[in-house]
C-alpha angles and dihedrals in degrees: 000000000000116000115230112232097222140102095256110123126213127201111253112252098220142026090246092054091047091054091047094051090044091056092043091051090051092051093049092047090053091049092052092049090051093048088049089056087053090048090232103150095171090055091050092055091045090054091048089053090056089050089050090054091053093043088241116146124209115245128244092276098046099040095066088055091054090050091051090052089051090053095048092048092039090236091162098164094050091048092051090048091054090049091053089051100048091045087074092051139065089253089082088070093057110106091218093055093045090050091049091052092050089049092048094051093045094051092048091051098251096127095161092056090047091052090049094052092046091050091051095050112115092203127032124183129184091274090057092051091048092050091054091043092053089046091057091047094045090052093047097251095134100158090050088051092055091047090050093059090053089053091048093053091050089058089058099258119137120218117247130198093282090053095052093045092057092041091051089053089052092048091050092052093052093038093238098163095167095056091043091056088049090054089048089054091047090053093051093048095048100043094246094122094056097040104046123043090199088070093052089048092051089050090051091053092046096052092044087074089061113021128358090201091065089047088055092050089051091048093050091049095053112112095194118038124182128190089267090059093051090047092051092054094045092047090045092058092044093050092058093045098256094128095156090059090046090056091046090057089048090054091050089049092054092046090051088057095243111156107235121215135213092276089057096050094045091056091044091051090053091047090050091051090051091054093048099218112149093191092053091043090057091051091051089046090055091052094047094047091051093058105024104033094147099038111118091192091058092044089051091051092047091050091051090046093056091045093053091046088056102249106125093166094064091044088055094046092048090051094049092052093057111080094202140149091198106129095203088063092052090046089055092053094046090048090049091054091049092050091052093047095249094137098160091051091050091051091046092051092052089052089050090049090057093044091055090055098249111146114231118228135207091277090057091055093045091054093046092048088057086056095052097077088060092058129086093234096041097154094047093051092043092053090050091054090046089053091048091052091049093047091051088049091237113182110252095225127154100284097047095035092049091050091052090046090051094050095049091043090052088055092047092240096148096171090053090049090051092049094050091046091053092050098049116115091214128014125197135185091282089057093053093043093053094049093045091050091048091053094044093050094049099049096260088129097150092049092047089054091046092053090047089055091048091050091055090059093054132074088258106092123204118254133192091281091054089058090046089054096049091044088065087075092062101088108148147012093290089066098052096102091047089050091051090050090053090050088052091048090055093053095041093052096041096241109170113254099217126175094274094050093046089053092048091051090048091051091048093053089046093051092046093054099256099119094158093060091044092055092045089055091049097046093042095054105100097195097053114146139173090293090056091051092048091050091053092048089049090050093052091049092047090054093048096255094129094151092052089049088059090050091052090049091052089053092043096058089058091060109028138017112256120230133207091277089058091052093046090053097044092045089061088059090053088050092049091051094039083233101164095167091055090047090052090051091052089049091054092044092052090048092051091051088056100249108167118210089205090064098032106047094165091061092047089052091051090054091050091053092045094052093043093049093045092055102260105115090158090065092042091054093046092056092043094052091047094058113112089204129024128197130192091272091058091053093044090052094053093043091052089048093054090048094051089052093051092249097135096159092051089052091053091047090052089050091052091048090052090054090052088054088059094246115145114224122231135206093279091054091059093045088056093046094048092047089050091053091047095053091045096046093243095147100157093044091048093053092048089052092051093051091045089053090058101035104033102031102028094228114154109227117242128205091271091059092049090049091054091052091049090049089047093054094039095052089050091055096251095129095152091051091047091053091047090050089054091051091053094051112122090216131053110268114239129214094276092060093050091044090054087055091045090053089051090051088053093052091050097038095237099161097176093051091044092056093051092049092047090056090056091047091052089054091054100037109021093165100045106111092190091071091054092049091049094054089042089057092049091052092045092052090052090049094246096145096167091057090048090053090049092053091049089050089054092050091054093045092051092041092233123158129181112228109249117255117259129204129180142186131197116226120177093343092308121112117221117197128200128194122203109267094002125129095184095117111105090233095043095124093052092044093051091047091055091044091054089049091052094050090050090051090050092052089052087059092053100263114153118193115238105218095182095098099036111127104265095201116111135157116246 
């Protein structure tokens, strides 16, 4: 006869068999109880499986232990099967079994089933009510938990310490201070506070949500304190940023002879890192090492502590002394290298990790993706990491997915961002924000708005950074009404207008031509700080109001202290205006304030660029040579400066010196080099550099590189070679490439070629008046008046106008602007009188005006 492996129970056929099964049942029940003492849940379920095969059912004392094992191992199906079995026996009426079933369903997240079992129980004791109460609290149903205690008291049951601990947790979650205080009074009146340290600990946690001083009073009043109580107080201080007090409580704990546990030491390590004391850190390290020498969690926390304190060397030594295959420890060390800017070391450590056979996890990929943007070939490295994650079948959840979204968005790869977003197993507000921002920045305005609308229909609700992302699509006057609608949406839905959102709204109004509203937003924001000022200055500069940016800076320094970002922003306005005196004043101001280029390389690089672009290569070189450390941006700045001044050979020499210093060039380096060669007539050298970029440095050329080569060949008179080069381009040339060739045709008076190029430009940029004016000038210089008239007719028909040229000069810290053909300057008559006198003097010295390249575009 084949035994059925189920929980159906058959009546024994004889007295002997009844006795045998009874003894067998007793033995199995004892075995389960012994295994429960050893906390061996797998063994309990294994024993229960044997009982199932013999049609033997655990008794009312052993069955709850089986159900607890099911809950801890999340063996939901087995637990439900047991429930189905006991429902047909008298065991279902046993209060211990019913309580165990309630507890099982609650811990597995099946709250409805737990409520049903609880409601069907014929007898309910305090343990049953507490099980249901903890279930409500564990599943986040805090109001239901509070109501349950009221029902329990109506049935004549008095809360015990377990009841009040759960109830205090519920009160804390719903911020019910009044009820919490009532529970506190109940505990004091009924002796629960003095007799059970868990009650005191729960009260400490409850009051921490409201006032840490009350928590401390409760802690000091506790007669019996256990390690959990001490941990609650230490963690409470740490959570509100009072790390010094957290360490004082820890010291008191040690002096009282209380044996701390791993939770204590982990919090203390974090508090020590926050305070930044190396001496204290080493003392805590010694205490931790003495008790937890082999704990990887403690080792990881110590490594991070030294990293936050600023001692990379000890972090590295600690890592090297732990022979571990624990990937979180490796992740911490890689992350530390990234934070300190040691990108090569971070990459080398990752390679070493793989060589030692340690399998990277999602966190490893996330850390390395943050490193990608610092590398020259960011996109290539990012794609490799993406491929590795896919190969290892890593789950594309929010942390990993968002890191990939951020990497692709940073590289403006919108299609890749969309693809990752669609493949993510779970998206959050960060995911939506990143995709919206990527679309907005890359002129996918309609799609960005569509995604924003879709997001509003999901459970993911927009936050202030969502609005910042969508505001990036509002770039000009045509978007003003859209921007105003977004501003209204923020107010209507109560989205917090924090400093970042206020700055984004200010920038939107500025970009859309409503400067008055932008300034009102800025001036009306009470919590504006240095970041707000920097954002306003950057907004003025972005919208070509360099002079106004300088005025804002002058006002800013009377209210807040500028930082390096302020200087970098305002220096770009000096560069834009070629305002060398103002740049020198800023240099002196920064020096007086104690800014050190050795510690703020970005600011030093900005000064190099400013001096180079304002015509003072001597000062640019002086700063460059004084730098104790140079990065790729420093070298790019000096190479660009040499190129602008026509010093092509100096630019090449600087490039070679950079290579000797073991710095790897990036795409910007080669744009600067190619431009330098073009302006210096170094055609052969420029072509060699372009080929070296591809072959020696594995950098994929972008449109800017191709445009530089076309300009290089065109300026040298190699128009046919330039056109052939364009034909061989692996990517579609844009307007800038064709415009470079058109400019070359103008220089060499190649009318036929110019006409062909102009037709391509019109296809790409039909509304760019500059292209029409450029071809008109070429025709005019060649004496083709009928073609000039035709171009001017097209301009009128298309209602296109080229913005007039503007020049400016800074005199005694005041910028004077001049527009072509305008006499709006208050000293216009005097200026033109002096100009006429100068032209007359020039003619006396034999100067003859060359009218070939005068702008042949006039209004009728």
